[in-house]
ZAMARGU-4260 file (C-alpha; in steps of 0.2 Angstrom, whole numbers, plus 5000, padded with zeros to 4 digits):
<rodrens>
0) 5040/4969/5025 | 5042/4979/5009 | 5038/4997/5010 | 5044/5005/4994 | 5033/5004/4978
5) 5030/5012/4961 | 5012/5015/4966 | 5001/5014/4982 | 4982/5011/4978 | 4970/5015/4992
10) 4954/5005/4990 | 4953/4987/4984 | 4936/4988/4976 | 4933/4986/4957 | 4942/5002/4953
15) 4957/4999/4964 | 4959/4981/4960 | 4958/4983/4942 | 4971/4997/4942 | 4982/4986/4952
20) 4981/4971/4940 | 4984/4982/4925 | 5000/4990/4933 | 5007/4974/4940 | 5006/4965/4924
25) 5016/4979/4916 | 5030/4976/4929 | 5025/4990/4941 | 5028/4986/4960 | 5010/4989/4967
30) 5004/4990/4985 | 4985/4989/4986 | 4977/4994/5003 | 4960/4988/5008 | 4953/4990/5025
35) 4939/4977/5025 | 4940/4958/5024 | 4932/4950/5008 | 4920/4943/5005 | 4909/4958/5011
40) 4892/4964/5007 | 4891/4982/5001 | 4877/4995/4997 | 4878/4993/4978 | 4865/4990/4964
45) 4877/4976/4957 | 4873/4979/4939 | 4887/4977/4927 | 4883/4984/4910 | 4888/4974/4895
50) 4901/4987/4890 | 4912/4982/4904 | 4912/4963/4901 | 4927/4963/4889 | 4936/4973/4902
55) 4933/4959/4915 | 4938/4946/4902 | 4955/4955/4899 | 4957/4956/4918 | 4956/4937/4919
60) 4940/4935/4928 | 4928/4933/4913 | 4925/4915/4914 | 4922/4915/4933 | 4910/4930/4931
65) 4901/4921/4917 | 4899/4906/4928 | 4893/4916/4943 | 4883/4931/4937 | 4864/4932/4936
70) 4854/4930/4920 | 4857/4942/4905 | 4848/4958/4907 | 4837/4961/4891 | 4823/4972/4897
75) 4821/4988/4908 | 4805/4992/4917 | 4800/5009/4925 | 4789/5006/4941 | 4779/5020/4949
80) 4764/5018/4960 | 4752/5006/4950 | 4761/5010/4934 | 4774/4999/4925 | 4782/5003/4908
85) 4793/4989/4900 | 4805/4991/4886 | 4820/4982/4878 | 4837/4986/4884 | 4849/4990/4870
90) 4862/4977/4865 | 4880/4981/4866 | 4890/4981/4850 | 4900/4966/4855 | 4899/4948/4847
95) 4901/4939/4864 | 4895/4952/4877 | 4878/4959/4871 | 4869/4960/4888 | 4874/4966/4905
100) 4872/4955/4921 | 4873/4957/4939 | 4885/4950/4952 | 4885/4952/4971 | 4899/4963/4977
105) 4905/4950/4989 | 4908/4939/4974 | 4915/4952/4962 | 4927/4961/4974 | 4934/4944/4979
110) 4937/4938/4961 | 4946/4955/4957 | 4957/4956/4973 | 4962/4937/4971 | 4967/4941/4953
115) 4977/4956/4959 | 4987/4944/4971 | 4990/4932/4956 | 4997/4947/4946 | 5010/4950/4959
120) 5001/4965/4968 | 5006/4967/4986 | 4989/4966/4994 | 4988/4973/5012 | 4971/4967/5019
125) 4964/4971/5031 | 4974/4987/5032 | 4969/5005/5034 | 4977/5021/5027 | 4978/5032/5042
130) 4988/5047/5035 | 4994/5053/5018 | 5007/5066/5015 | 5019/5071/5001 | 5016/5076/4983
135) 5018/5069/4966 | 5033/5058/4964 | 5036/5057/4983 | 5022/5050/4993 | 5021/5043/5010
140) 5006/5033/5016 | 5004/5028/5034 | 4995/5011/5035 | 4989/5001/5050 | 4985/4983/5051
145) 4967/4981/5057 | 4969/4965/5066 | 4987/4967/5073 | 4989/4985/5075 | 5005/4985/5065
150) 5010/5002/5058 | 5020/5005/5042 | 5025/5020/5031 | 5024/5016/5013 | 5033/5026/5000
155) 5028/5028/4982 | 5030/5039/4966 | 5012/5037/4962 | 4997/5038/4973 | 4980/5032/4967
160) 4964/5035/4977 | 4951/5022/4974 | 4943/5022/4991 | 4925/5022/4984 | 4909/5029/4991
165) 4903/5034/5008 | 4919/5039/5015 | 4934/5050/5013 | 4953/5048/5014 | 4959/5051/5032
170) 4966/5068/5029 | 4950/5074/5021 | 4938/5068/5035 | 4941/5083/5046 | 4935/5094/5032
175) 4919/5085/5029 | 4903/5093/5036 | 4894/5082/5049 | 4879/5093/5048 | 4863/5083/5042
180) 4853/5091/5028 | 4835/5087/5024 | 4840/5084/5005 | 4854/5071/5010 | 4852/5055/5000
185) 4854/5039/5010 | 4857/5023/5002 | 4849/5006/5007 | 4851/4988/5000 | 4844/4971/5004
190) 4844/4954/4997 | 4829/4942/4995 | 4826/4924/4990 | 4811/4917/4982 | 4807/4934/4975
195) 4796/4935/4959 | 4807/4946/4948 | 4805/4940/4930 | 4822/4934/4923 | 4831/4946/4913
200) 4821/4961/4919 | 4829/4977/4926 | 4816/4988/4935 | 4819/5006/4940 | 4809/5012/4954
205) 4802/5030/4956 | 4794/5035/4972 | 4791/5051/4983 | 4808/5057/4989 | 4818/5043/4982
210) 4822/5031/4968 | 4829/5013/4967 | 4830/4997/4957 | 4829/4978/4958 | 4840/4965/4949
215) 4842/4946/4950 | 4861/4943/4954 | 4871/4927/4957 | 4863/4912/4966 | 4845/4917/4962
220) 4846/4932/4974 | 4836/4947/4970 | 4844/4964/4976 | 4833/4978/4980 | 4842/4995/4982
225) 4836/5013/4984 | 4841/5030/4988 | 4830/5041/4999 | 4830/5059/5005 | 4834/5061/5023
230) 4818/5071/5027 | 4807/5058/5018 | 4815/5044/5028 | 4813/5053/5045 | 4794/5057/5041
235) 4791/5038/5037 | 4800/5033/5053 | 4789/5044/5063 | 4774/5034/5057 | 4782/5018/5061
240) 4790/5019/5078 | 4800/5004/5084 | 4805/4998/5066 | 4822/5000/5060 | 4826/5011/5045
245) 4828/4996/5033 | 4811/4989/5039 | 4803/5006/5036 | 4811/5007/5019 | 4804/4990/5014
250) 4787/4995/5019 | 4788/5011/5010 | 4793/5003/4994 | 4779/4991/4994 | 4767/5004/4999
255) 4772/5016/4985 | 4776/5004/4971 | 4765/4990/4966 | 4779/4982/4956 | 4790/4980/4972
260) 4775/4972/4982 | 4772/4959/4968 | 4791/4954/4967 | 4792/4952/4986 | 4776/4943/4988
265) 4782/4927/4997 | 4800/4932/4997 | 4812/4930/5011 | 4825/4943/5016 | 4842/4936/5017
270) 4852/4946/5031 | 4849/4963/5037 | 4846/4979/5027 | 4862/4988/5023 | 4863/5007/5024
275) 4876/5020/5019 | 4878/5038/5014 | 4875/5052/5011 | 4878/5052/4993 | 4890/5065/4986
280) 4886/5066/4967 | 4898/5076/4957 | 4915/5077/4950 | 4929/5075/4963 | 4944/5073/4951
285) 4954/5087/4959 | 4954/5092/4978 | 4970/5103/4979 | 4982/5088/4979 | 4992/5079/4966
290) 4985/5061/4968 | 4976/5052/4955 | 4958/5047/4958 | 4947/5033/4950 | 4930/5026/4953
295) 4919/5036/4965 | 4934/5045/4972 | 4935/5053/4955 | 4916/5057/4952 | 4900/5050/4958
300) 4884/5049/4948 | 4866/5047/4955 | 4864/5028/4955 | 4847/5028/4946 | 4857/5024/4930
305) 4866/5010/4938 | 4883/5016/4930 | 4893/5016/4946 | 4902/5000/4941 | 4905/5006/4923
310) 4913/5022/4930 | 4924/5012/4942 | 4931/4999/4930 | 4933/5011/4915 | 4941/5025/4924
315) 4954/5013/4931 | 4958/5008/4913 | 4958/5026/4907 | 4971/5031/4920 | 4982/5015/4917
320) 4983/5018/4899 | 4991/5035/4903 | 5002/5028/4917 | 5009/5014/4906 | 5016/5026/4893
325) 5031/5025/4904 | 5041/5009/4908 | 5040/5004/4926 | 5052/5014/4937 | 5057/5025/4922
330) 5054/5043/4927 | 5039/5040/4938 | 5044/5052/4951 | 5044/5067/4939 | 5031/5079/4945
335) 5030/5088/4929 | 5026/5072/4920 | 5013/5067/4933 | 5005/5085/4932 | 5003/5083/4913
340) 4996/5066/4914 | 4983/5071/4927 | 4978/5085/4915 | 4976/5073/4901 | 4967/5060/4912
345) 4955/5073/4919 | 4950/5079/4901 | 4947/5061/4896 | 4937/5057/4911 | 4926/5072/4909
350) 4923/5067/4890 | 4918/5050/4896 | 4908/5053/4911 | 4903/5071/4914 | 4887/5070/4903
355) 4882/5054/4911 | 4883/5062/4928 | 4872/5076/4922 | 4859/5065/4914 | 4858/5054/4930
360) 4855/5070/4940 | 4841/5075/4930 | 4833/5058/4930 | 4835/5057/4949 | 4827/5073/4953
365) 4812/5070/4942 | 4810/5053/4949 | 4809/5059/4967 | 4796/5073/4963 | 4779/5065/4959
370) 4772/5081/4951 | 4787/5083/4940 | 4787/5064/4936 | 4769/5063/4931 | 4771/5070/4913
375) 4787/5060/4911 | 4778/5044/4915 | 4764/5049/4903 | 4777/5051/4889 | 4785/5034/4893
380) 4768/5026/4893 | 4765/5032/4875 | 4783/5029/4869 | 4791/5015/4879 | 4806/5015/4868
385) 4811/5031/4876 | 4817/5020/4890 | 4828/5010/4878 | 4835/5027/4872 | 4838/5033/4890
390) 4849/5017/4893 | 4859/5022/4877 | 4861/5040/4883 | 4866/5033/4900 | 4881/5024/4893
395) 4875/5006/4894 | 4882/5001/4878 | 4897/5012/4877 | 4914/5008/4884 | 4927/5022/4885
400) 4942/5010/4888 | 4949/4998/4876 | 4958/4982/4882 | 4969/4982/4867 | 4976/4999/4872
405) 4983/4991/4888 | 4991/4977/4878 | 4999/4989/4866 | 5006/4998/4881 | 5012/4982/4889
410) 5021/4978/4873 | 5030/4995/4873 | 5035/4993/4891 | 5042/4975/4888 | 5052/4982/4873
415) 5059/4997/4883 | 5064/4986/4898 | 5073/4974/4886 | 5082/4988/4877 | 5088/4995/4894
420) 5094/4978/4899 | 5105/4977/4883
</rodrens>
């Protein structure tokens, strides 16, 4: 089995698969490591902003996404207690992709990793990365087959961390604190059928100790997802002994938000509640090593804005534009080049996403605190269009990646390889 590559990517979610597709198409040898079998359910709000749809088209799954995704999202609602404020979502400035849509992660992840295989990526699934060692230009990644237990050591010039949320790379796990804090945010998600969520509406939920959202995704399934403080969840569980955490969450949301209760009236939950966490909001670009990070491995925003998918897809494109400045195999092992590239990428990432992270943090902490949220709600009731503006400020219509840039880089690489051949 092949063990030497231009790059090894750890994590086969949207960020990792996107980067793998882009690099493989440019002639790079790519190994993509994913520890779970697909399709798989995952704690995720599942909204994909309109700004990302041209990227999905360029990745080769645009038509399949259009066939499978839920209805176009044209309105946003804020639901808090008995209150509900509705406003228009802003249209993205693209002729063919003005509105975002939602697609279950079990479908999206499968579409992307299948496309990666078609692009020539060496997909290792289900395999786990067990140990990473080395530095820029000379990486060694130990991997183990989940089903057979086979162990291999992969070598690569470039290492990309795209492992996503709720976990750390093997060598970082020992350093992560296991202490539970009252302020920890835990994430939950469930799918419902026969829910009464109006088509095209994207509700945002604010309740004591947490926040969440609802959306209609593929197959008529409504996704209900939320984040809640650990102390709030524990207090609610003490009042409902015998119930699972997910059942407690479902009851809490219906009790504290009339809009949730109305949507779920007569609905049937499909499968169990999923749980994950705690969240780790903030910028994680540099952790004292020389690997590149994309998606939530690079930085994690409070999910109240629903921009996690945007950050995953767009950060992969930002990094690949930089990596593809060199033809495959040409000087990729140069540590100085990688350090400079990492500096440029980190600066671009911060310009693209740092303000979004701060805005999401402000909204999240307001939503979780009723006394602070009350004047915000009064303001929105008087001027609902502030919700529309908030969606713009949150990045719903702005894409930091340009598919044409990748096409230009691929042309450059093709020309360089032809010149080398002559």
